[in-house]
C-alpha positions, -999 to +999 in steps of 0.1 A: +642-252+388+668-267+367+675-250+331+666-288+314+630-284+333+624-245+323+635-256+287+612-287+282+584-265+300+586-239+274+588-268+245+556-275+256+539-245+255+552-234+224+539-272+209+505-265+225+498-235+212+513-244+175+488-271+177+454-255+189+465-223+163+468-254+138+432-268+146+414-236+145+425-232+112+418-267+100+385-264+115+372-232+103+386-244+065+362-274+070+335-256+080+336-229+053+340-260+028+312-279+042+286-248+042+296-240+003+289-276-007+255-275+013+248-241+002+247-256-035+230-286-020+198-263-010+198-243-040+193-276-065+209-300-081+221-284-116+247-258-095+262-278-082+287-284-103+282-257-128+288-217-129+311-215-105+339-237-109+367-223-093+340-224-060+332-260-057+363-272-062+377-245-033+346-260-010+359-296-023+392-292-014+381-274+019+358-300+030+374-333+016+413-323+029+409-299+055+377-321+073+398-350+081+431-332+089+406-314+115+394-348+128+423-364+131+439-337+150+409-333+174+414-372+182+451-366+190+444-335+206+412-352+226+432-381+237+457-359+259+433-343+277+431-370+301+461-355+314+452-320+340+481-302+327+467-303+294+434-290+302+453-265+328+469-254+300+458-214+280+461-229+250+434-251+257+411-228+269+418-197+244+411-225+219+375-234+230+366-200+240+383-186+205+364-210+184+326-210+208+324-173+199+330-174+164+310-200+158+281-182+176+284-149+160+286-166+125+254-188+132+238-163+150+240-140+123+237-166+093+202-183+109+190-143+118+201-133+083+180-163+067+147-156+086+148-120+079+152-128+037+123-150+043+104-127+056+113-106+030+103-127+002+124-113-022+159-135-027+170-167-028+200-154-008+189-170+024+199-201+011+234-198+014+229-183+046+206-211+058+239-233+048+263-215+067+244-208+098+235-247+103+274-257+100+282-231+123+255-240+147+273-273+141+305-264+155+293-247+181+274-275+196+305-296+193+326-269+213+295-263+240+298-303+246+339-299+248+332-272+272+310-283+295+322-322+293+327-330+327+361-347+325+381-330+298+369-296+296+391-261+299+403-255+331+420-217+322+395-191+306+363-214+314+338-185+321+348-166+289+325-181+268+295-176+291+304-138+298+313-133+257+283-152+243+260-131+270+270-096+254+270-111+218+231-114+222+228-081+243+241-061+214+223-084+186+190-081+208+192-042+211+206-036+174+172-055+163+147-033+188+161+000+180+159-011+144+126-024+151+111+009+172+128+029+148+111+020+118+073+013+136+076+047+149+085+068+116+056+054+102+038+067+130+053+098+127+062+107+090+032+080+078+036+044+060+048+062+028+075+080+037+088+050+061+088+022+029+123+020+017+126+010-016+095-009-022+096-027+010+064-017+035+075-007+064+058-037+082+082-061+065+116-042+081+098-042+113+093-079+112+125-084+097+142-059+129+116-084+151+136-111+141+169-102+152+158-086+183+144-121+191+170-142+180+195-119+199+175-123+232+179-161+230+214-158+226+213-133+259+188-152+278+210-187+269+244-175+284+229-149+308+197-169+325+205-206+317+240-206+316+246-180+346+263-155+336+241-134+357+260-146+390+300-149+376+320-123+394+351-128+376+369-097+364+354-106+327+321-102+341+332-074+357+345-055+320+317-067+304+292-054+327+307-018+329+318-018+292+287-032+275+258-028+300+268+006+314+291+026+292+278+010+256+238+011+270+247+052+287+262+063+255+227+045+233+212+063+259+230+104+260+228+099+222+191+091+216+184+117+244+205+146+229+191+139+192+154+140+207+158+170+217+176+184+191+150+176+172+118+193+191+143+227+192+146+225+155+109+219+155+102+253+178+134+276+171+146+262+132+116+252+108+141+258+080+135+223+062+103+207+054+086+193+085+094+154+065+131+160+070+128+175+103+113+149+117+136+120+098+161+117+127+137+118+154+120+082+152+155+063+155+164+086+181+140+083+206+141+039+201+177+045+209+168+065+239+136+040+248+157+007+246+190+020+257+177+033+288+161+003+297+198-016+292+210+012+315+189+008+342+193-025+346+227-028+342+232-002+366+209-018+391+234-049+386+266-027+396+248-014+425+240-049+438+276-059+431+313-049+449+321-017+457+347-018+424+320-024+405+297+005+418+328+029+418+336+016+382+294+022+374+295+059+386+328+070+374+324+055+336+291+075+339+301+107+349+322+105+323+304+094+295+279+124+305+309+151+310+318+139+274+281+146+263+279+181+281+314+193+270+311+183+234+279+209+240+296+235+257+323+234+224+295+231+198+276+261+215+310+287+213+316+275+180+280+287+169+284+318+185+314+331+174+297+321+137+271+341+146+297+372+159+319+371+126+288+369+106+257+380+119+235+371+087+252+336+086+216+324+090+199+289+098+234+274+095+250+287+130+211+283+150+205+248+139+249+245+156+241+262+186+203+243+191+224+210+185+256+223+212+221+232+240+208+202+239+241+179+238+251+201+274+211+197+287+213+163+285+247+157+293+253+183+318+216+169+337+231+133+341+264+144+347+254+165+377+230+135+390+259+109+390+289+135+399+272+157+425+295+183+423+280+202+456+283+171+476+308+174+505+340+149+499+363+148+527+391+125+529+378+092+543+344+097+543+331+101+506+320+072+486+299+037+499+302+028+534+334+007+545+349+014+514+356+050+514+394+045+507+389+025+477+364+049+465+388+083+470+417+062+453+391+055+424+379+087+419+416+102+423+427+083+391+395+090+377+402+126+381+440+126+370+431+104+336+400+131+327+425+161+337+455+149+316+432+136+287+416+171+283+455+186+286+462+166+257+430+171+237+438+213+244+473+209+231+461+194+200+431+220+192+458+249+203+484+235+176+454+234+148+446+272+158+482+282+159+482+265+123+450+277+111+458+313+120+495+309+102+477+298+073+459+327+073+484+356+078+509+338+049+482+347+030+460+318+023+422+332+017+405+302+004+394+290+042+375+324+050+378+346+075+406+340+109+372+333+131+357+307+109+390+292+106+393+292+146+358+286+153+356+247+161+390+239+173+387+273+193+353+257+206+370+227+216+396+243+235+370+259+255+354+232+265+387+211+273+398+242+295+367+241+316+369+201+324+407+203+330+403+233+354+376+221+373+390+182+376+424+198+384+405+219+411+386+194+428+417+171+426+441+195+443+414+203+472+408+166+479+449+163+478+444+187+506+417+182+524+436+145+529+473+155+539+451+180+563+432+151+579+463+127+587+472+125+618+504+141+625+534+115+637+550+127+665+588+115+671+590+089+700+630+088+700+651+121+695+684+105+677+692+064+671+729+054+661+727+023+639+757+000+639+753-022+613+782-043+583+747-048+566+735-023+538+717+002+563+694+018+538+658-003+547+673-003+580+672+037+580+641+034+566+624+016+588+637+033+616+622+067+605+590+053+595+584+036+632+600+064+659+602+097+633+638+099+648+665+113+629+693+083+624+732+084+626+748+056+605+783+040+623+794+009+601+812-023+617+848-032+613+844-068+622+817-074+590+804-111+593+775-128+586+755-103+594+766-082+566+750-108+541+714-110+560+684-109+547+680-072+545+641-077+542+638-098+573+662-078+594+639-046+586+607-067+603+626-078+631+639-041+636+605-026+631+591-052+657+616-041+683+614-006+682+572-006+689+573+016+719+608+022+723+609+059+738+636+080+747+662+107+735+690+088+725+687+048+712+714+030+699+707+002+678+731-026+668+733-053+641+757-086+649+778-103+623+752-131+626+724-105+623+709-104+656+691-068+664+697-052+698+676-024+706+694+002+735+680+029+749+702+054+762+708+082+790+724+117+786 
């Protein structure tokens, strides 16, 4: 590629990025202006030019100046998309995907907010949210048409709208479902009067949350089922499945289950607060655990039916989430135990802290045990899914190293905190309580991370030793090799050692010719082929000036 072609390619790339960034900004400006004007129209003709003159002027400028400019620039861009290189550019794919996702989020949130406000029936704010939702819904439909266009759609990042749209809808739907179920359970557990918010009956809040749940579910279904998001197997789809469906849902489930168990333990052993306050976190926790578990089980099932890499990722992520919960529980238990030892009359505060640590340890520990299976033997090359044990071993070792490394970092930080608090105490600062009160929280974290780091380091060392012991011992097929070459001997030296296991002596040719400049990779590959099957105590390998290789077994 000539210098002129490189410069020309760079100029086209910069031109495209600037064009699409400008188009993106102009479309946003025009949509904001149209939203403001439509909102004023819905509010009534008398308010169109009164009240907020500056806001009206801004909306008019955005709509009447930004709109035509956006339309003109889009027309210029659209005409160029007959060229396949334009459609294949990263700029066009980024623009369509970015604007599609932005419009989807704004349209969905504003339209669902309109429905929720109308259900409440106490605000006129629905007009502005409806105007914004309608305008951005039109922008979304316009960009969806371009994204699906048979001849001018992007050739790069084509799956991004489907994947992101699926998980945006899932997050919105799950949030609405958790809130709706939480309000309903709260009304059942604590009574309709206790569940009511400021002047709002509990059923109104439930219906509003259901509107968000149904709307998010529709967005998820449209992209997941209608657009085929479930069938995608690209990198982004795999990351979304693991990050949202497994990691996010796992955190939601374990968090809800841990708080639920904590409230139950307090009801049994720590009734120091009024019943109404004790039950307050129970409904949201049950709702989070219930909805999160449904999403978690569904996506873990998808992961099990997917490729080996996704199965491994799902298992390791689940194990990691549970490990964090269990380690946090250990740290809190140590913290509470130190508080009780330092002050036997600490009372309900330390007991409540202890119960919180126990609940986190039980929930996280059980899930970690079932997922990680610490008692299951993991011999080298035999663990993990059938047919892919090597990849599973590599992923497992990376996980062990990451966990050990992060635990070591946290341990160092907590050691510094403990040292700081101790020096602070011994230097005369008595405002923070006794030395135990100062260090019990970081000390509990240090104990937890120390246990985690020690266990995972021991597992890593054990599996490394097993793998090393299981590798076959290479027996030398050649005793000694004399290498005569004028080329760089290093790659040839490595090939001889790896292929034969022999020691090597290098002699440099005096008649250095074209062979000295021959391609080292080609020479190494050719030499490896010629050494296969060669045996003997002494072997002479010569590389001629023309790059020819001769392998000569010797008697001696």
